[in-house]
C-alpha positions in Angstrom: -36.9 -2.3 -9.9 -36.6 -5.9 -8.6 -37.4 -5.1 -4.9 -39.3 -2.6 -2.9 -38.4 1.1 -3.2 -37.5 1.1 0.5 -35.0 -1.7 0.1 -33.6 -0.2 -3.0 -32.8 3.1 -1.3 -31.2 1.4 1.7 -29.2 -0.9 -0.5 -28.0 2.0 -2.7 -26.9 4.1 0.3 -25.0 1.3 1.9 -23.6 -0.1 -1.3 -22.1 3.3 -2.2 -20.9 3.9 1.3 -22.7 7.2 1.5 -22.8 7.0 5.3 -19.0 6.8 5.5 -18.5 10.5 4.8 -18.0 13.5 7.1 -19.3 13.2 10.6 -21.3 10.1 9.8 -18.1 8.1 9.5 -17.6 8.6 13.2 -20.9 7.1 14.2 -21.3 3.4 15.0 -22.4 1.4 12.0 -25.3 -0.2 14.0 -26.6 3.2 14.9 -26.5 4.4 11.3 -28.3 1.3 10.1 -30.9 1.8 12.9 -31.5 5.4 11.9 -31.8 4.4 8.2 -34.5 1.8 9.2 -36.5 4.8 10.5 -35.6 7.6 8.0 -36.0 5.6 4.8 -39.5 4.4 5.5 -40.4 7.8 6.8 -39.2 9.4 3.6 -40.9 6.9 1.3 -44.2 6.9 3.1 -44.3 10.6 3.2 -43.7 10.8 -0.5 -46.5 8.3 -1.0 -48.9 10.4 1.1 -47.9 13.5 -0.8 -48.3 11.9 -4.2 -51.9 10.9 -3.3 -52.9 14.6 -3.3 -53.9 16.3 -6.5 -51.3 19.0 -6.2 -48.8 16.8 -4.4 -48.4 14.2 -7.1 -47.2 16.9 -9.5 -44.7 18.1 -6.8 -43.3 14.6 -6.4 -43.2 14.1 -10.2 -41.4 17.4 -10.7 -38.8 16.6 -7.9 -38.2 13.2 -9.4 -37.5 14.6 -12.8 -35.1 17.2 -11.3 -33.3 14.5 -9.4 -33.0 12.5 -12.6 -31.7 15.5 -14.6 -29.2 16.2 -11.8 -27.9 12.6 -12.2 -28.0 12.0 -8.5 -27.6 8.3 -8.7 -24.9 8.4 -11.3 -22.4 10.3 -9.0 -23.7 10.1 -5.5 -20.3 10.9 -3.9 -19.8 13.9 -6.2 -23.3 15.1 -5.3 -22.4 15.1 -1.6 -19.2 16.9 -2.2 -21.0 19.6 -4.3 -23.7 19.9 -1.7 -21.1 20.5 1.0 -19.4 23.1 -1.1 -22.7 25.0 -1.5 -23.4 24.7 2.3 -25.6 21.6 3.0 -26.9 23.3 6.2 -29.1 25.5 4.1 -31.4 22.6 3.4 -31.6 21.9 7.1 -32.2 25.6 7.9 -35.1 25.6 5.4 -36.6 22.6 7.2 -36.2 24.4 10.5 -38.1 27.4 9.1 -41.0 25.0 8.2 -41.0 22.9 11.4 -40.2 25.9 13.7 -40.0 24.8 17.4 -40.9 21.2 16.5 -37.8 20.4 14.4 -35.5 19.6 17.3 -37.9 17.2 18.9 -38.6 15.4 15.7 -34.9 14.9 14.9 -34.1 14.0 18.5 -36.6 11.2 18.6 -34.8 9.5 15.7 -31.4 10.2 17.2 -32.3 8.7 20.6 -33.9 5.6 19.1 -30.8 5.0 17.0 -28.2 6.1 19.5 -26.5 8.7 17.2 -26.1 12.4 17.2 -28.9 14.7 16.0 -26.5 16.3 13.6 -26.0 12.8 12.0 -29.8 12.5 11.6 -29.8 15.8 9.6 -26.9 14.5 7.5 -28.8 11.3 6.8 -31.9 13.2 5.7 -29.7 15.1 3.3 -28.7 11.8 1.8 -31.8 9.7 1.9 -34.2 12.1 0.3 -32.2 12.9 -2.8 -31.5 9.2 -3.3 -35.2 8.4 -3.0 -36.1 11.1 -5.5 -33.3 9.8 -7.8 -34.9 6.3 -7.6 -38.3 7.8 -8.6 -36.6 9.8 -11.3 -35.3 6.6 -12.8 -38.7 5.1 -12.9 -40.2 8.2 -14.5 -37.5 8.3 -17.2 -37.5 4.6 -17.9 -41.3 4.2 -18.2 -42.2 7.7 -19.4 -44.6 8.2 -16.6 -46.6 11.3 -16.0 -47.5 12.5 -12.5 -50.6 10.3 -12.2 -48.8 7.2 -13.2 -46.0 7.8 -10.8 -48.5 8.4 -8.0 -50.3 5.1 -8.8 -46.9 3.2 -8.8 -46.0 4.8 -5.4 -49.3 3.7 -4.0 -48.6 0.1 -5.1 -45.4 0.3 -2.9 -47.4 0.6 0.3 -47.4 -3.1 0.9 -43.6 -3.0 1.1 -43.5 -0.2 3.7 -44.7 -1.3 7.1 -45.6 1.4 9.6 -42.6 2.8 11.6 -43.9 4.0 15.0 -40.6 5.4 16.2 -40.0 9.0 15.0 -42.4 8.8 12.0 -45.3 10.5 13.8 -43.4 13.4 15.4 -41.6 14.3 12.2 -44.7 14.3 10.0 -46.9 15.9 12.7 -44.4 18.7 13.1 -45.0 20.1 9.6 -47.1 23.2 9.9 -50.7 22.6 8.6 -51.6 25.0 5.8 -55.3 25.2 5.0 -56.5 26.5 1.7 -60.2 27.3 0.9 -60.6 25.5 -2.4 -62.9 23.0 -4.1 -62.6 19.4 -3.1 -61.4 18.5 -6.6 -58.3 20.6 -6.2 -57.9 20.6 -2.4 -54.4 20.1 -1.1 -52.7 20.4 2.2 -49.2 21.8 2.1 -48.1 20.5 5.5 -46.4 17.5 3.8 -45.8 19.2 0.5 -43.6 21.9 2.0 -41.2 19.4 3.5 -40.4 17.8 0.2 -40.2 20.9 -2.0 -36.8 21.9 -0.7 -35.2 18.5 -1.6 -35.4 18.9 -5.3 -34.0 22.4 -5.0 -31.2 21.2 -2.8 -30.3 18.4 -5.2 -30.4 20.8 -8.2 -28.7 23.6 -6.3 -25.9 21.4 -5.4 -25.1 21.1 -9.0 -26.2 24.4 -10.5 -25.9 26.9 -7.6 -29.5 27.8 -6.8 -28.8 28.2 -3.1 -26.2 30.9 -3.4 -27.3 33.8 -1.3 -30.7 32.3 -0.4 -32.1 33.1 3.0 -34.5 30.4 4.2 -38.0 31.5 4.9 -37.7 34.8 3.1 -40.1 35.9 0.4 -38.1 37.0 -2.5 -39.5 40.2 -3.9 -39.5 40.2 -7.7 -37.5 42.8 -9.4 -39.2 45.5 -11.5 -38.0 43.6 -14.5 -39.7 40.5 -13.4 -43.0 42.3 -12.9 -42.9 44.5 -16.0 -40.7 42.7 -18.5 -42.0 39.2 -18.6 -45.2 40.1 -20.3 -44.7 43.7 -21.5 -45.7 43.8 -25.2 -43.0 45.8 -27.0 -42.7 43.5 -30.0 -43.1 45.5 -33.2 -45.8 44.1 -35.6 -43.2 43.7 -38.3 -40.5 42.1 -36.2 -38.8 39.2 -37.9 -35.4 37.9 -37.0 -34.1 40.4 -34.4 -35.2 40.2 -30.8 -37.3 42.9 -29.4 -36.5 44.6 -26.1 -39.2 42.5 -24.5 -37.7 39.2 -25.7 -34.3 40.2 -24.4 -35.7 41.1 -21.0 -37.7 38.0 -20.8 -34.7 35.8 -21.6 -33.0 37.4 -18.6 -35.9 37.0 -16.2 -37.5 33.6 -17.1 -35.9 30.3 -16.1 -37.1 26.9 -17.2 -37.1 24.6 -20.1 -39.2 23.3 -23.0 -40.8 20.0 -22.4 -41.3 18.1 -25.7 -43.7 15.5 -24.2 -46.3 18.1 -23.2 -45.2 20.7 -25.8 -45.1 23.3 -23.0 -42.7 25.5 -21.3 -41.9 24.3 -17.8 -41.1 27.3 -15.6 -38.6 27.2 -12.8 -40.5 29.1 -10.0 -37.5 29.3 -7.7 -37.0 28.2 -4.1 -40.1 27.5 -2.0 -41.5 30.2 0.2 -44.7 30.6 2.2 -47.2 33.4 1.5 -49.2 34.3 4.6 -52.5 35.7 3.6 -54.6 38.1 5.6 -57.3 35.5 6.4 -54.7 33.2 8.1 -54.3 30.8 5.2 -50.9 30.1 3.7 -49.6 29.1 0.3 -46.4 27.3 -0.4 -45.1 28.5 -3.7 -41.9 29.3 -5.6 -40.3 32.7 -4.8 -40.5 33.6 -8.5 -44.0 32.1 -9.1 -47.0 33.9 -10.4 -48.5 33.8 -6.9 -45.5 35.4 -5.4 -45.2 38.2 -8.0 -49.0 38.9 -7.7 -48.9 39.0 -3.9 -45.9 41.2 -3.8 -47.4 43.7 -6.2 -50.7 43.9 -4.3 -49.1 44.0 -0.9 -46.5 46.7 -1.6 -48.1 50.0 -1.0 -45.3 51.8 -2.9 -45.9 49.9 -6.1 -48.7 51.4 -8.1 -50.6 50.4 -11.3 -49.2 52.2 -14.3 -52.4 53.7 -15.8 -50.6 55.3 -18.7 -48.4 52.5 -20.1 -50.7 49.5 -20.0 -48.0 47.2 -21.4 -46.4 47.1 -17.9 -47.2 44.9 -15.0 -48.1 41.7 -16.9 -47.3 38.5 -15.0 -47.3 35.1 -16.8 -49.1 32.2 -15.2 -46.4 29.6 -14.9 -48.5 26.6 -14.1 -51.6 27.1 -16.3 -51.9 25.0 -19.4 -54.5 24.0 -22.0 -55.0 20.9 -24.0 -53.4 21.4 -27.5 -55.4 23.7 -29.7 -58.3 23.7 -27.2 -59.7 25.9 -24.5 -59.8 23.1 -22.0 -57.7 23.7 -18.9 -55.5 20.9 -17.7 -56.2 19.5 -14.2 -53.0 20.9 -12.6 -53.9 24.4 -13.8 -56.7 24.6 -11.3 -54.3 24.6 -8.4 -52.6 27.8 -9.5 -55.9 29.5 -10.5 -57.3 28.7 -7.0 -54.1 30.2 -5.4 -54.6 33.3 -7.5 -58.3 33.4 -6.5 -57.4 33.1 -2.8 -54.9 36.0 -3.2 -57.4 38.2 -4.9 -59.9 37.5 -2.1 -57.4 39.0 0.3 -57.2 42.2 -1.7 -60.9 42.8 -2.3 -60.5 46.1 -4.1 -58.1 44.8 -6.7 -59.2 44.3 -10.3 -57.3 42.2 -12.9 -57.2 41.6 -16.6 -56.4 38.2 -18.1 -54.6 38.1 -21.5 -54.4 35.2 -23.8 -51.6 34.7 -26.4 -50.4 32.2 -29.0 -47.3 31.7 -31.1 -47.2 32.8 -34.8 -47.9 29.4 -36.3 -51.2 28.8 -38.1 -53.9 31.3 -39.1 -53.7 34.6 -37.4 -57.5 35.0 -37.0 -57.9 31.5 -35.5 -55.0 32.3 -33.1 -56.8 35.4 -32.0 -60.0 33.5 -31.3 -58.2 30.7 -29.5 -56.4 33.2 -27.3 -59.6 35.1 -26.5 -61.4 31.9 -25.6 -58.6 30.7 -23.4 -58.4 34.0 -21.6 -62.2 33.8 -21.0 -61.9 30.2 -19.8 -59.3 31.3 -17.2 -61.5 34.2 -16.2 -64.6 31.9 -15.9 -62.6 29.6 -13.7 -61.6 32.4 -11.3 -65.2 33.6 -11.2 -66.4 30.1 -10.3 -63.8 30.2 -7.5 -65.5 33.2 -6.0 -64.0 36.3 -7.7 -66.7 38.8 -8.6 -67.4 39.3 -12.3 -66.8 43.1 -12.0 -63.3 42.5 -10.8 -62.0 40.7 -13.8 -61.9 41.0 -17.6 -60.3 39.0 -20.3 -58.9 39.7 -23.8 -57.2 37.7 -26.5 -54.2 39.1 -28.3 -53.4 36.2 -30.6 -49.9 36.0 -31.9 -49.2 39.7 -31.1 -46.9 40.8 -28.3 -44.6 37.8 -28.2 -42.1 37.7 -25.4 -39.7 35.3 -27.1 -38.6 34.3 -30.6 -41.0 32.2 -32.6 -38.1 30.5 -34.3 -37.5 28.0 -31.5 -39.6 25.5 -29.6 -38.7 27.2 -26.4 -39.7 30.6 -27.7 -43.0 29.4 -29.1 -43.9 27.6 -25.9 -43.2 30.9 -24.0 -45.4 32.8 -26.3 -48.3 30.4 -25.8 -49.4 31.7 -22.5 -52.0 33.2 -20.2 -51.0 36.4 -18.3 -52.5 38.6 -15.7 -52.3 42.3 -15.1 -53.5 44.2 -12.0 -55.6 47.1 -13.3 -56.6 48.5 -9.9 -55.2 47.8 -6.4 
């Protein structure tokens, strides 16, 4: 990248005539350029602020990778056509659900300053943010950056992005503040995170259809299959080539992909949703995430723990990882463990069991010990986060109870997991 990210974004948008589509084409060019001078710095500076947070940098990195995979910059005009076909207003509706009564004022301030319609501001936001993430995705792909390296590079961009007093403050200030009680090392504020999570999903959805049937702001209740099939252990001990019922069910309920660089399975946790806990705190998570499934199970009075069939009700952690062949949790794992701890604190009578699993490679006895130690490491972390020892237990199952085939990288990555089961509500 030869110039600042801010200038690259503006140049790309104007060079590809992205503002000459739909209702934007009826606006005066000077007004559009004026709005871009406010929206682009707002977008970049907000991404920088988000990336400076422990959890936020992973969000930005993930969105950048999604934008790169969606080839946003390769076919920008096609992206806009696809987005319109899916219904671009759904992205705006999701922002409205996050900003609530402050959305109109934030957008209006930009529209008044630039002399354009508020609808045009929304259209520009739906262009600028995907392009910005596409630019970041190019950097991640070209340099092979991880989340921390991308965050450091973004911070170096600050000198290129002067403060924009007009509209920047109202738009950022209008994000609802979500406080989470967690250690300083993993503290994160989702007021800015929430605004950007929808973007990657809009970009991806424009191409693969995630937004079909989605209602902004709703918490998607997991199906019974999602709660009982993802980690039910029905794999026979002598299973070889044919898939078990559990593997088949898992294939239908788990979305994501194998990441070769980290040798891990990266779960697609679905569209962002806000969990409102009893103590007033909120969590911004995926609708199909571990947190959402756990919360739904505990909050639904009609769903009971199956005390007879203990293979049911297991939920995989979708963002808890360990260093290869070790029991050391990665830094990003602490965020999800803290979320789970916060949920459990809101259901003080609930008890849970942590299960550790491996794939079938290597010595079975060593696998069993590794899975046991990893389960205990996750349990110890939850205890350190304030969950009483009497409320949690841990057990390792080694390479038993696989949920996918061990013949593929994807399957083995899925089988190397930590799961959770509610044993009492």
